[in-house]
N, C-alpha and C positions, 0 to 999 in steps of 0.2 A: 668884237662882238660883245654886247653887254651880257650880264649874267643870265637874265631871263631868256635871251635869244640862244645862249649856249645850251641851256637846259632844253628848250623847245626843239632846237635843231638837232642836238644830239639824240633826243628821243625819236625824232622823225627818222634819222638815219638808222638807229638801232632797231626800230620797228619795221623798217623796210627790208632789212637784210634777210631775215628768215623767209619773208614772202618771195624775194627774188630767188633764193636757193630752192625753195619748195617748188616754185614754178618751173625751174629748170629740171629738177629731179622728176617731176610728174609728167613732163612733156617730151623729154629727150631720151634717146636710147642710152643704156648704160655705157656702151662703147664710147660715146661722145663725152660722157661725164667722167670717164676714167682715163682719158687720153690727155697727157700734159701738152702744153704749147710746144715744147721742145724737150728732148731727153734731159732729165735732171730738174726740170721745173715741175710745178704743181698743176694737177688737174682740178676740175670742179670738186671731185670727191676729196682730194687732198686738202683743198681750201675749206670745205665744209667740215671735215674732220678736225682741222686746226681751230676753226671758229668754235666748234662744240667744245673742244678742249679748253680754250681760253674762257668760255662761258662757265665751265665747271670750276676752273681753278684760278682764274686771274681777275677779271674785271669786277664781277659782283663781290668777290672776296675782298678786293682792294677797297671798294666803296665802304664795306663794313670796317676795314682796318682804319681808314681815314676817320670814320664816325666814332670809332672807339679810341682814337688817339694813339694808334699803334703804328709801327714802322712797316715798310714793305720789303719783301724779299724780291730778288731778281727772279724772273721766270725763264727757265731753260726748257724749251719744248722737247728737246731730246731726252730729258730726264723725267718727262711726264709719264704717269702710268697709263694714260689714255692715248697719247700721240702715236700715230702709226707712221713709220718711215714712208716717204713719198713713193707711190707705186705699189705698196703692199695692200693686201686685201683688208678692208675695214673689219672691225669687230662686229659691226651690225650691218645689215643691208642698207643701202644708201637712202631708201625712203624712211627707214627707221631713224637713221642719223638726222635727217631733215626734221622729222617729227620731234625728236628729242631736243634738237637745237631750238626749235620753235617753243617747246614747253619751257625750257630753261630761260630763253630770252624773254618770255612773257613774265616770268618771275623777276628777272632783272629790271624790266620796265616798271614793275610795281615798286621796286626799290628806288629807281630813278625818280618816280613820281613823288616820292616822299622827301626829296631833296629840295632845299630852298636856296636862294641866291647866297645867303650867308654861309652855307655849307661849302661853297666853291672855294673859299679862302682857307679852308682847313688844310693843314700841312702834315706831311709825314716825311720821314727820312727813307729814301729808296736806297737799297744796298749798292746799286751801281751808279745812280744818277744824283744822289744827294737829296737836298730839300726839294720837294715837289708839292704842288697844290692839287686838291681834288679837281678843280677846274681844268688844270693842265691834263690830268689823267682822263677826264671826260673827252677832251679834244683828241687825245691819243686813242681812246676807245672808238670814237667815230671814224677817225682816220684809218685805224686798223681794219674795221669792217669794210670801209670803202676800198682799201688797198687789196684785200683778199677777194672782194667782189670783182674788181677790175682784173685781177690775176686770173680768176676763174673764167671770166668772160673772154679774156685774151686767148685762153686755151681753146675755147669753143670757136673763136673766130678763124682759126688757122685753115680749116678745110674750106670754109666759105671764101676766104681771101684767095687761096690757091685756085679755086674754081670760078673766080669772078672774071677771068679772061682779060679783056682790054681795060677793065676797071681796076685791075690789081694794083697798078701804081698809086691809085688813090689811097691805098692802105699801107703804103711803104713804111710808115711809122710802126705799124703793128705786124708786118709781114716777117715772121721769124724764119720761114722757109727760104726766103730770098737771101738771107744771110748765109745759108748753107749751099746755095746753088752756085 
């Protein structure tokens, strides 16, 4: 993908994520949003909490570090002052989490809008990964959003899959309860 496409497509993904989570939070019961796909996995709430955490501490901060010519620290979610262990009650009600994520993501999109193609070649030394480019990090940011969106939606799918009767085999790739039966 060329540099302009990377900026355009990354922005599109990043802009869609808060809309998807807000839509889920505003329309589904809290029970569905707090239930993980399987024990030990993340629920919609856990994914949203993590995305909010990385919006506060990771991706926009790293863009600034790249632009300032500084190196990147590794991110340890378990050491974050915001991250909640999976399954624990969030610091804020889920609707407020979604609103805060949307607010911070809007600020991040403004930062992204100021980047040009030449910025994508900026490099930094990452504490674990070595030399990385801003373009690589933008790819990772979009993939990270999509990964946790898929994870959240997979948690929501489980009750529907189990209840789909004769169509259940069509969802074998996502049917986590079948693995336990």
